[in-house]
ZADO-1210 file (C-alpha; in nm, 4 decimals, padded with zeros to 6 digits):
<atoms>
<atom x="-22.7316" y="18.1481" z="05.1061" code="UNK" pos="1"/>
<atom x="-22.8571" y="17.9402" z="05.4039" code="UNK" pos="2"/>
<atom x="-22.7286" y="17.6218" z="05.5443" code="UNK" pos="3"/>
<atom x="-22.8461" y="17.3564" z="05.7822" code="UNK" pos="4"/>
<atom x="-22.7148" y="17.0510" z="05.9866" code="UNK" pos="5"/>
<atom x="-22.8195" y="16.8249" z="06.2153" code="UNK" pos="6"/>
<atom x="-22.5798" y="16.6991" z="06.4598" code="UNK" pos="7"/>
<atom x="-22.6469" y="16.3640" z="06.5592" code="UNK" pos="8"/>
<atom x="-22.5751" y="16.2125" z="06.9365" code="UNK" pos="9"/>
<atom x="-22.3455" y="15.9224" z="07.0228" code="UNK" pos="10"/>
<atom x="-22.3698" y="15.6637" z="06.7638" code="UNK" pos="11"/>
<atom x="-22.5839" y="15.8567" z="06.5197" code="UNK" pos="12"/>
<atom x="-22.8909" y="15.7649" z="06.7684" code="UNK" pos="13"/>
<atom x="-22.9887" y="16.0990" z="06.8663" code="UNK" pos="14"/>
<atom x="-23.0174" y="16.4612" z="06.7129" code="UNK" pos="15"/>
<atom x="-22.9285" y="16.6388" z="06.9985" code="UNK" pos="16"/>
<atom x="-22.8678" y="16.9680" z="06.7804" code="UNK" pos="17"/>
<atom x="-22.9049" y="17.1487" z="06.4792" code="UNK" pos="18"/>
<atom x="-22.7276" y="17.4708" z="06.3214" code="UNK" pos="19"/>
<atom x="-22.8357" y="17.6994" z="06.0593" code="UNK" pos="20"/>
<atom x="-22.6170" y="17.9717" z="05.8968" code="UNK" pos="21"/>
<atom x="-22.7895" y="18.2261" z="05.6771" code="UNK" pos="22"/>
<atom x="-22.5258" y="18.4638" z="05.5402" code="UNK" pos="23"/>
<atom x="-22.2776" y="18.5858" z="05.8505" code="UNK" pos="24"/>
<atom x="-22.5691" y="18.4800" z="06.1031" code="UNK" pos="25"/>
<atom x="-22.5261" y="18.1007" z="06.2117" code="UNK" pos="26"/>
<atom x="-22.7213" y="18.0154" z="06.5175" code="UNK" pos="27"/>
<atom x="-22.7633" y="17.6436" z="06.7414" code="UNK" pos="28"/>
<atom x="-23.0686" y="17.5724" z="06.8528" code="UNK" pos="29"/>
<atom x="-22.9535" y="17.3829" z="07.1456" code="UNK" pos="30"/>
<atom x="-22.5993" y="17.4506" z="07.2418" code="UNK" pos="31"/>
<atom x="-22.5941" y="17.0341" z="07.2810" code="UNK" pos="32"/>
<atom x="-22.2304" y="16.9296" z="07.2531" code="UNK" pos="33"/>
<atom x="-22.2663" y="16.5374" z="07.2693" code="UNK" pos="34"/>
<atom x="-22.3271" y="16.4482" z="06.9270" code="UNK" pos="35"/>
<atom x="-22.1123" y="16.5426" z="06.6225" code="UNK" pos="36"/>
<atom x="-22.1152" y="16.7211" z="06.2665" code="UNK" pos="37"/>
<atom x="-22.3883" y="16.5696" z="05.9845" code="UNK" pos="38"/>
<atom x="-22.4187" y="16.6608" z="05.6764" code="UNK" pos="39"/>
<atom x="-22.5418" y="17.0022" z="05.5687" code="UNK" pos="40"/>
<atom x="-22.7119" y="17.1681" z="05.2886" code="UNK" pos="41"/>
<atom x="-22.6850" y="17.5173" z="05.1691" code="UNK" pos="42"/>
<atom x="-22.9797" y="17.6815" z="04.9226" code="UNK" pos="43"/>
<atom x="-22.8975" y="18.0046" z="04.7833" code="UNK" pos="44"/>
<atom x="-23.2740" y="18.0258" z="04.7537" code="UNK" pos="45"/>
<atom x="-23.3322" y="17.9066" z="05.1012" code="UNK" pos="46"/>
<atom x="-23.5688" y="17.5567" z="05.1770" code="UNK" pos="47"/>
<atom x="-23.8550" y="17.4793" z="05.0005" code="UNK" pos="48"/>
<atom x="-23.8917" y="17.1527" z="05.2087" code="UNK" pos="49"/>
<atom x="-23.8171" y="17.0035" z="05.5738" code="UNK" pos="50"/>
<atom x="-23.8542" y="16.6524" z="05.6564" code="UNK" pos="51"/>
<atom x="-23.7421" y="16.4889" z="05.9865" code="UNK" pos="52"/>
<atom x="-23.6911" y="16.1284" z="06.0755" code="UNK" pos="53"/>
<atom x="-23.7873" y="15.9984" z="06.4261" code="UNK" pos="54"/>
<atom x="-23.7736" y="15.6730" z="06.5755" code="UNK" pos="55"/>
<atom x="-23.9295" y="15.5689" z="06.8945" code="UNK" pos="56"/>
<atom x="-23.7690" y="15.5913" z="07.2444" code="UNK" pos="57"/>
<atom x="-23.4858" y="15.8112" z="07.0125" code="UNK" pos="58"/>
<atom x="-23.6846" y="16.0928" z="06.8639" code="UNK" pos="59"/>
<atom x="-23.5517" y="16.2721" z="06.5626" code="UNK" pos="60"/>
<atom x="-23.2650" y="16.0787" z="06.4396" code="UNK" pos="61"/>
<atom x="-23.2140" y="16.2362" z="06.0926" code="UNK" pos="62"/>
<atom x="-23.3669" y="16.5326" z="05.8752" code="UNK" pos="63"/>
<atom x="-23.3764" y="16.5785" z="05.4971" code="UNK" pos="64"/>
<atom x="-23.3993" y="16.8643" z="05.3085" code="UNK" pos="65"/>
<atom x="-23.4755" y="17.0035" z="04.9627" code="UNK" pos="66"/>
<atom x="-23.3308" y="17.3586" z="04.7688" code="UNK" pos="67"/>
<atom x="-23.6134" y="17.6219" z="04.6224" code="UNK" pos="68"/>
<atom x="-23.6158" y="17.4763" z="04.2922" code="UNK" pos="69"/>
<atom x="-23.4517" y="17.1296" z="04.3907" code="UNK" pos="70"/>
<atom x="-23.6348" y="16.8001" z="04.3379" code="UNK" pos="71"/>
<atom x="-23.3736" y="16.5801" z="04.5423" code="UNK" pos="72"/>
<atom x="-23.3540" y="16.5909" z="04.8913" code="UNK" pos="73"/>
<atom x="-23.0036" y="16.5337" z="05.0804" code="UNK" pos="74"/>
<atom x="-23.0346" y="16.3701" z="05.4194" code="UNK" pos="75"/>
<atom x="-22.8573" y="16.4502" z="05.6681" code="UNK" pos="76"/>
<atom x="-22.7097" y="16.0679" z="05.7548" code="UNK" pos="77"/>
<atom x="-22.7455" y="15.7043" z="05.7103" code="UNK" pos="78"/>
<atom x="-22.9568" y="15.6682" z="05.9922" code="UNK" pos="79"/>
<atom x="-23.3302" y="15.4878" z="05.8290" code="UNK" pos="80"/>
<atom x="-23.4249" y="15.3265" z="06.1164" code="UNK" pos="81"/>
<atom x="-23.8069" y="15.5057" z="06.2568" code="UNK" pos="82"/>
<atom x="-24.0415" y="15.6495" z="05.9982" code="UNK" pos="83"/>
<atom x="-24.0630" y="16.0007" z="05.8044" code="UNK" pos="84"/>
<atom x="-24.2482" y="16.2821" z="05.9349" code="UNK" pos="85"/>
<atom x="-24.4512" y="16.4714" z="05.6786" code="UNK" pos="86"/>
<atom x="-24.2926" y="16.7096" z="05.4452" code="UNK" pos="87"/>
<atom x="-24.2576" y="17.0754" z="05.6014" code="UNK" pos="88"/>
<atom x="-24.2740" y="17.3729" z="05.3706" code="UNK" pos="89"/>
<atom x="-24.3556" y="17.7150" z="05.3242" code="UNK" pos="90"/>
<atom x="-24.6167" y="17.7570" z="05.0682" code="UNK" pos="91"/>
<atom x="-24.6105" y="18.0803" z="04.9560" code="UNK" pos="92"/>
<atom x="-24.2398" y="18.1707" z="05.0545" code="UNK" pos="93"/>
<atom x="-23.9182" y="18.0094" z="05.1948" code="UNK" pos="94"/>
<atom x="-23.8491" y="17.8126" z="05.4853" code="UNK" pos="95"/>
<atom x="-23.5730" y="18.0190" z="05.6455" code="UNK" pos="96"/>
<atom x="-23.5354" y="17.9175" z="06.0538" code="UNK" pos="97"/>
<atom x="-23.6678" y="17.6424" z="06.2790" code="UNK" pos="98"/>
<atom x="-23.8165" y="17.5976" z="06.6473" code="UNK" pos="99"/>
<atom x="-23.6819" y="17.2960" z="06.8064" code="UNK" pos="100"/>
<atom x="-23.8439" y="17.1282" z="07.1442" code="UNK" pos="101"/>
<atom x="-23.5663" y="16.8943" z="07.3151" code="UNK" pos="102"/>
<atom x="-23.6058" y="16.6821" z="07.5791" code="UNK" pos="103"/>
<atom x="-23.2956" y="16.5629" z="07.8241" code="UNK" pos="104"/>
<atom x="-23.2079" y="16.2185" z="07.7832" code="UNK" pos="105"/>
<atom x="-23.3292" y="16.2309" z="07.3582" code="UNK" pos="106"/>
<atom x="-23.1881" y="16.5278" z="07.2314" code="UNK" pos="107"/>
<atom x="-23.4583" y="16.7146" z="06.9573" code="UNK" pos="108"/>
<atom x="-23.7646" y="16.5457" z="06.9475" code="UNK" pos="109"/>
<atom x="-23.9703" y="16.7793" z="06.7480" code="UNK" pos="110"/>
<atom x="-23.9839" y="17.1026" z="06.5412" code="UNK" pos="111"/>
<atom x="-24.1401" y="17.3428" z="06.3058" code="UNK" pos="112"/>
<atom x="-23.9918" y="17.5594" z="06.0461" code="UNK" pos="113"/>
<atom x="-24.0096" y="17.8945" z="06.0233" code="UNK" pos="114"/>
<atom x="-24.2010" y="18.0641" z="05.6830" code="UNK" pos="115"/>
<atom x="-24.0494" y="18.3976" z="05.5257" code="UNK" pos="116"/>
<atom x="-24.1639" y="18.5678" z="05.2288" code="UNK" pos="117"/>
<atom x="-23.8412" y="18.6625" z="05.1413" code="UNK" pos="118"/>
<atom x="-23.5197" y="18.5039" z="05.0834" code="UNK" pos="119"/>
<atom x="-23.3119" y="18.7751" z="05.1932" code="UNK" pos="120"/>
</atoms>
């Protein structure tokens, strides 16, 4: 299965990195070590929905994830300042990866999910 977690920056203000793991493969998207790990989510059949929480002046500060076949979200951390962006999902497949946009001094400011027709 696959799992993902967001690393938040100092005082949980900035989302500075995302790590995804699928089987033996592990990838950190920014390699920014200025944060600390948040809660991850492991999904044996991939993710159905990923949603970012944004705070003006900070970027992405939280991510929530939902596994395929699950009705409940798991939030990466307890920072609920700002607002939730729209839910990102794959209508005919599985959310198996991400692409992130990083801005100096802010961390991750945007992301999109990458879809696959297969969970393997």
